[in-house]
C-alpha positions as CSV (number, residue, x, y, z in Angstrom):
1,M,106.8,-61.8,-75.6
2,S,110.6,-61.9,-76.0
3,R,113.0,-61.7,-73.0
4,A,114.3,-58.4,-74.2
5,S,110.8,-56.8,-74.3
6,L,110.1,-58.2,-70.8
7,Q,113.3,-56.7,-69.4
8,V,112.4,-53.3,-71.0
9,N,108.9,-53.4,-69.4
10,V,110.3,-54.3,-66.0
11,R,112.8,-51.4,-66.2
12,E,110.1,-49.0,-67.2
13,K,107.8,-50.1,-64.3
14,A,110.7,-49.8,-61.9
15,M,111.5,-46.2,-63.1
16,K,107.8,-45.2,-62.8
17,T,107.7,-46.7,-59.3
18,A,110.9,-44.7,-58.3
19,R,109.4,-41.5,-59.7
20,L,106.2,-42.1,-57.8
21,T,108.2,-42.8,-54.6
22,R,110.1,-39.5,-55.0
23,H,106.9,-37.6,-55.7
24,F,104.8,-38.9,-52.8
25,V,107.0,-40.5,-50.2
26,I,109.8,-37.8,-49.9
27,P,107.3,-34.9,-49.5
28,S,105.4,-37.0,-46.9
29,L,108.6,-37.6,-45.0
30,L,109.5,-34.0,-45.1
31,A,106.0,-33.1,-43.8
32,L,106.4,-35.6,-41.0
33,L,109.9,-34.4,-40.0
34,A,109.2,-30.7,-40.1
35,P,107.4,-30.4,-36.8
36,I,109.8,-32.8,-35.2
37,V,112.7,-30.6,-36.2
38,L,110.9,-27.4,-35.1
39,F,109.8,-28.7,-31.7
40,A,112.5,-31.2,-30.9
41,P,114.9,-30.5,-28.0
42,Q,117.6,-28.1,-29.0
43,A,120.9,-27.1,-27.5
44,Y,120.1,-23.4,-26.7
45,A,122.7,-21.1,-25.3
46,E,123.1,-21.4,-21.5
47,T,124.1,-17.8,-20.4
48,Y,121.4,-15.1,-20.4
49,V,120.5,-11.6,-19.4
50,A,116.8,-10.6,-18.9
51,G,114.6,-7.7,-18.1
52,Q,111.2,-8.0,-16.4
53,L,108.2,-5.9,-15.4
54,G,105.6,-6.9,-12.9
55,M,103.4,-6.2,-9.9
56,T,104.3,-6.7,-6.3
57,F,101.6,-7.7,-3.8
58,P,103.0,-7.3,-0.3
59,Q,101.5,-8.7,2.9
60,A,101.3,-6.4,5.9
61,L,104.4,-5.7,7.9
62,S,104.0,-8.3,10.6
63,S,105.4,-9.3,14.0
64,G,106.5,-5.7,14.6
65,K,108.7,-4.9,17.6
66,V,109.8,-1.4,18.8
67,T,113.6,-1.2,19.2
68,Q,113.8,2.5,20.1
69,D,115.7,3.2,23.3
70,G,113.4,4.2,26.2
71,L,110.1,3.0,24.8
72,G,110.0,-0.4,26.5
73,D,109.0,-3.7,25.1
74,F,106.2,-2.7,22.7
75,S,104.7,-4.7,19.9
76,I,103.3,-3.1,16.8
77,A,100.1,-4.2,15.1
78,D,100.4,-5.3,11.5
79,Q,100.9,-2.4,9.1
80,P,99.3,-2.9,5.6
81,L,101.3,-2.1,2.5
82,K,100.3,-0.8,-0.9
83,N,100.7,-2.9,-4.1
84,S,103.5,-1.6,-6.3
85,L,104.9,-1.9,-9.8
86,M,108.2,-3.8,-10.0
87,L,111.1,-3.4,-12.4
88,G,113.9,-6.0,-12.5
89,A,116.9,-7.4,-14.3
90,K,118.5,-10.8,-14.2
91,F,121.8,-12.5,-15.2
92,G,122.1,-16.3,-15.2
93,H,123.9,-19.4,-16.4
94,Y,123.0,-23.1,-16.8
95,F,125.9,-25.6,-16.6
96,S,126.7,-27.5,-19.8
97,R,127.4,-30.8,-18.0
98,A,124.1,-30.6,-16.0
99,K,121.7,-28.6,-18.1
100,W,118.9,-28.8,-15.5
101,I,121.0,-26.9,-12.9
102,G,121.9,-23.2,-13.0
103,I,122.7,-20.1,-11.0
104,E,121.0,-16.7,-11.3
105,S,121.4,-13.3,-9.8
106,G,118.7,-10.6,-10.0
107,L,118.0,-7.0,-9.0
108,S,114.5,-5.6,-8.5
109,F,112.9,-2.2,-7.5
110,A,109.5,-1.7,-5.9
111,N,107.7,0.9,-3.7
112,P,105.4,-1.0,-1.2
113,H,104.4,2.1,0.8
114,I,103.0,1.8,4.3
115,K,99.4,2.8,4.1
116,E,97.8,5.6,6.1
117,G,95.7,4.3,9.1
118,T,95.7,3.5,12.7
119,V,98.8,2.1,14.5
120,T,98.5,0.2,17.8
121,L,101.3,-0.3,20.2
122,S,100.9,-2.8,23.0
123,N,102.9,-4.4,25.9
124,S,102.2,-6.2,29.2
125,N,100.7,-3.0,30.6
126,G,98.1,-2.4,27.9
127,S,97.9,-0.9,24.4
128,A,97.5,2.5,22.8
129,S,96.5,3.6,19.3
130,G,97.1,6.6,17.1
131,T,96.7,7.9,13.6
132,F,99.5,7.2,11.2
133,G,100.0,9.4,8.2
134,G,101.6,6.8,6.0
135,V,105.2,6.5,4.9
136,H,106.9,6.0,1.5
137,Q,108.9,2.7,1.5
138,R,111.3,1.9,-1.2
139,M,112.5,-1.7,-1.6
140,I,115.6,-2.8,-3.5
141,I,116.1,-6.5,-3.5
142,W,119.2,-8.3,-4.8
143,D,118.7,-12.0,-5.3
144,V,122.3,-12.7,-4.8
145,A,122.7,-16.4,-5.9
146,T,119.5,-18.3,-6.7
147,L,119.9,-22.0,-7.4
148,M,117.8,-22.8,-10.5
149,L,116.3,-26.1,-11.5
150,R,114.7,-26.5,-14.9
151,Y,113.4,-29.1,-17.3
152,P,115.9,-28.5,-20.1
153,G,116.0,-28.9,-23.8
154,Y,112.6,-27.9,-25.0
155,R,111.3,-24.6,-26.3
156,L,109.0,-24.5,-23.2
157,Q,111.2,-24.7,-20.1
158,P,109.5,-24.7,-16.6
159,Y,111.8,-23.8,-13.7
160,V,112.0,-23.2,-10.0
161,G,114.6,-21.4,-7.9
162,I,115.5,-20.7,-4.3
163,G,118.3,-18.7,-2.7
164,P,119.4,-15.9,-0.4
165,A,118.5,-12.2,-1.1
166,L,119.8,-9.0,0.2
167,Y,117.2,-6.3,1.1
168,F,117.8,-2.6,1.0
169,A,114.8,-0.7,2.4
170,T,114.3,3.0,3.1
171,L,111.5,5.0,4.7
172,K,110.6,8.6,3.7
173,G,107.6,10.8,4.5
174,P,106.1,13.3,6.9
175,D,106.8,11.0,9.9
176,A,110.0,9.5,8.5
177,P,112.9,11.8,7.8
178,P,115.3,10.7,5.1
179,G,118.0,8.4,6.4
180,Q,116.0,5.8,8.2
181,S,116.9,2.5,6.4
182,A,117.1,-1.2,6.8
183,T,119.5,-3.8,5.3
184,M,118.9,-7.5,5.9
185,I,119.4,-11.0,4.4
186,G,116.3,-12.9,3.5
187,L,114.7,-15.4,1.2
188,N,113.9,-15.5,-2.5
189,A,111.9,-18.3,-4.1
190,E,110.6,-18.3,-7.7
191,L,108.5,-20.5,-10.1
192,G,108.1,-19.8,-13.8
193,A,108.4,-20.9,-17.4
194,R,110.5,-19.8,-20.3
195,Y,109.6,-20.1,-24.0
196,Y,112.1,-19.7,-26.8
197,I,110.8,-17.8,-29.7
198,T,114.2,-18.0,-31.5
199,R,117.5,-19.6,-30.6
200,N,118.6,-16.5,-28.7
201,W,115.4,-14.7,-27.6
202,A,112.9,-16.1,-25.1
203,L,109.8,-14.9,-23.2
204,F,109.2,-15.8,-19.6
205,G,106.6,-15.4,-16.9
206,E,107.2,-16.1,-13.2
207,G,106.1,-15.6,-9.7
208,Q,108.5,-14.7,-6.9
209,Y,108.2,-14.9,-3.1
210,H,110.4,-12.6,-0.9
211,R,110.6,-12.6,2.8
212,A,112.9,-10.9,5.3
213,R,113.0,-9.6,8.9
214,L,113.7,-5.9,8.4
215,G,115.2,-3.7,11.1
216,Y,114.8,0.0,10.8
217,I,117.3,0.8,13.5
218,S,119.0,4.1,12.4
219,N,117.3,6.0,15.2
220,D,117.9,3.6,18.0
221,S,120.4,5.8,19.8
222,N,118.0,8.8,19.9
223,A,115.1,8.3,22.4
224,A,113.5,11.5,21.1
225,A,113.6,10.6,17.5
226,D,110.5,10.3,15.4
227,P,109.9,7.8,14.0
228,F,111.2,5.2,16.4
229,G,113.3,2.2,15.4
230,F,111.4,-1.0,14.9
231,R,111.7,-4.5,13.4
232,A,109.0,-6.2,11.3
233,T,108.7,-9.1,8.8
234,Y,108.3,-8.1,5.2
235,S,106.9,-10.7,2.7
236,A,105.5,-10.2,-0.8
237,L,104.4,-12.1,-3.9
238,T,105.5,-10.6,-7.3
239,F,104.1,-11.7,-10.7
240,S,106.0,-10.6,-13.8
241,L,106.7,-11.0,-17.5
242,G,110.0,-10.6,-19.1
243,V,112.3,-11.0,-22.1
244,S,115.7,-12.8,-22.0
245,Y,118.6,-12.9,-24.4
246,H,120.7,-16.0,-24.5
247,F,124.3,-16.2,-25.7
């Protein structure tokens, strides 16, 4: 075989090899890279607004103390509360130079009413019980500034948060004329996970724990008022689902 024929055969084989490479190797690389591109960490927007809907499971009002003038140093037995739907909204931001740290503010509404039942008052002289008709309790909680810590960069982002909350509570019912209210600073803690379905939209689910020492004191100056002023500890777990928009 002449040298010219040999060079032609070599070139033809090289061209066939190149075509086979493009036909098989390139699609294989694309198939390998596709999931990596889809699920690799991405630089999502860091500021967001969100809406959420959930269920609040309050513990009984505990460690109750009568504060009404003229009634002495009475303690109040725990008062059970009803479960309630919760509606909330959030606004937050994660810092670009420390993507795992952020700040969030949220507002939520719930109605953990005080259940009908027996109420027991007690002091050093003894105790007395009576029938309680139940009271409507409205709870508005402003999570003022929650410090957020997350695992950043993935479509699925677990997070935790803790910070102060401002509680606005009101009582209204047969035994609670409008106007009796309580405002107090308390605790907010949350644990959840967010999943990005697009670059801007995400779904999230979380659990929140709220706790505050409420003081219904609007009637303290009136010894004949009904109901009497009192203080009690409010605590509740809330589980919710929500949608957030990131920009």
